[in-house]
N, C-alpha and C positions, 0 to 999 in steps of 0.2 A: 449625073450626078451622084459621087459617093457622099452619101448619107451619114456614112460612118467616120468619114474622115476627121471631124473636130470633136467626135463626141467623147466621152470619157472611156478610159479603159474598162473593160468587164470586170466586175467583184469577185475575188477570191472567195468563197465560203472557207473554206478550208482554213484560210488564215485566221479568219473572222476566230472562227471555233477554237482555234488552237489559241490564241490570245486570251478565250474566256475559259478556257481549261485550265491555264497558267494563273490565271487571277483566283479562279476556284479552288486551285489545288494549295494557291499561295495562304488563301483565306484557311482551308481545311487545316493547315499546319498552326496557323496563328491560334486557331480555338484549340488543337490538340497541346501546344506548348502551355497555353493559359488555362487549361483544365489538368493537366499533370502538376502545374507550379501551385492550383489552389488545392488539388487533393492529397498533396505532399503534407505526410503528417509531420504536425509543430516539434520543433526540437525540444525534448522533454528539460524542464528547468525545476530548480528546488530540488527537494526530497525525492520527486518523483525519477528523477534519473539513476537513484540507486534502487530500481525495482528491475533487478536482475539477478541472474545466479538464484542463491539461495533464499533471495528476497523477491524474486520475480512477483509474488503475488501481493507485495505491497502498493497499496493506494490510497490518496488520500481523497477526503471527502469534503463538497464542497460546504457543507453546514454540519459539520459534529457534532455529536449529542453531548452533553458537558459531562465531568469526570461524575463518577457515580458517588452521590453523596448517602448511602444508604449505610445503614449499621453493619459492623461485620465482626465476625470472631475469632478471635486467636486461638491458638492449641491451648492454652491455659483457659479458655473460654471468656477471656474477657474482652468487652466490645471496643470498636474502635471503628474509625471511619478513615478513608484515602486522603481527608485533609490533613491528616495526620504526617502525611508525608510530601503536603507542597514544599516547593521553593525546592525540589530537587526535578532532576529529567526521571520520571517513572517509565518501565516498561513493564505494563501490566497484563498480565496471562491469564484467560479465563482456561480453568480445566476441571477433568474430573477422573476420577479414577477408571470408569468403565468407557474412557476414551482411548483408544489405542493410541494415535497420533500423539495427545497429549502427554502422555507417558513418554514416548518417544523424545519427544523434544527437550523436555523438561532437564535432563542433564545439562543440556548445551545451554538453556537458559540459567543456569547457574556456574557454568564456564562464564558466559557473559559476565556476569555479578562479578566475579574473580576478576576479570579482566580490567573492567571498569571500576573497581571497588573504588568508594568516595567519590567518586563521577556520575553515577547513576543508583536508582535502585528498583531491582527487580522484584515484583510483588505478584506471587499468583494467588487466584483466588479460586478454590474449591468450589464446585457446586453440586458436590456430592451430598445426600441425604443426611439426615440425622443417623441414621444406621449405618452409615458407611463412613461416620467422622472418624472412628478410631484409625480404619484402614486407610483414609487420605492423608492422617499425620504421618503415619508410619511410612507409607510411598513415598511422600515428598521428601522425609528425613533421608531416605533409602537414594532417590535419584538426583536430590542435591547434594548430599552429605551433609545437611543442614546450615548450606548456605545460604538458604531461600526460608525466609517468615511464611509460617503458614497462615493465611485467613480464609474464611469459608463464609458463604453467602448460602445458607438450606434452601432459602424459598426460591433460588435462581432467578429473582428479579433483578440480579445485575446484567441478565445477560440481555433483557429487554432495556435496560438503563442505556448499556453502550450499541441496541439494536444490532446485536451481533446474528447474522445470518447461519453460524453454525461454529462449531468447536474443533481444534481450538481457536481462539482469535487472539491476538497480543497488540494491543494499543499505546504507541509512544505517547506520553504529555508532557509537555516544557514545565519550566519552574514556575510557570503562573496557571497550573493544571491545564492549560488547552491542549487537546489533542492535535499531534501534528501529522501522524500516520498510523496506518493500521494495517496488519497482515492477518489474512483467513487464511487458516490451515497452519499445518505444521512446517517447521524450518530449521537449519543449522543455525543457531544464536551464536555457535562459537566462532562460525565462519568469517571469513576474510569480507566476505558482501555485508554480513551484516558489522562488522567491525566499521568498517567506511562509512556508511548507516548512522551508527550512531554517534561517530565522530563527527558528522555532519550537523546533527541533531546539535552537538554542544557546542558547535562552533556557531550555529544561531544565537546562541545564549551569551556570548561574549561580547 
């Protein structure tokens, strides 16, 4: 009697392994797609999209410090504060005569003021010492052609007020005195990159 006549056909292990391999490969492919999708950087929105070219070091802080309220001295020795400029978009620049990148970018800040005259106020604040005050006044006059006002904080406390990590640092405030963006390091503020950024800031005020 043939005992194999009615028995099931023999199993083919290779077929089972092939099926399992296909399933495993499919699972791995799915996980890879999900990983790529989740790790893909988010599309830049708002002012962060202007962090390119000359503005590549532009960044937005989650909890920016308030606009400095400390007393400053102008070229004539009179005391004032930044509150006198509120109601305008302010481009605040912290600089010193001993800071080479600060000196290098100052003419471009003057051109920025010229390009947006009546729409923004570019305000440099010198952190030079009392002994360098005369030099700071003349250098700003020379570098900006008299287009920018001279303000000074000899205590350098303003650097701590804005939580500056270094110099130069340029901070943009809206008409309510709120920081909207800042740039660490020097830049060409007369560039198209800077113009696009400032136009975007002004558009948010409309």
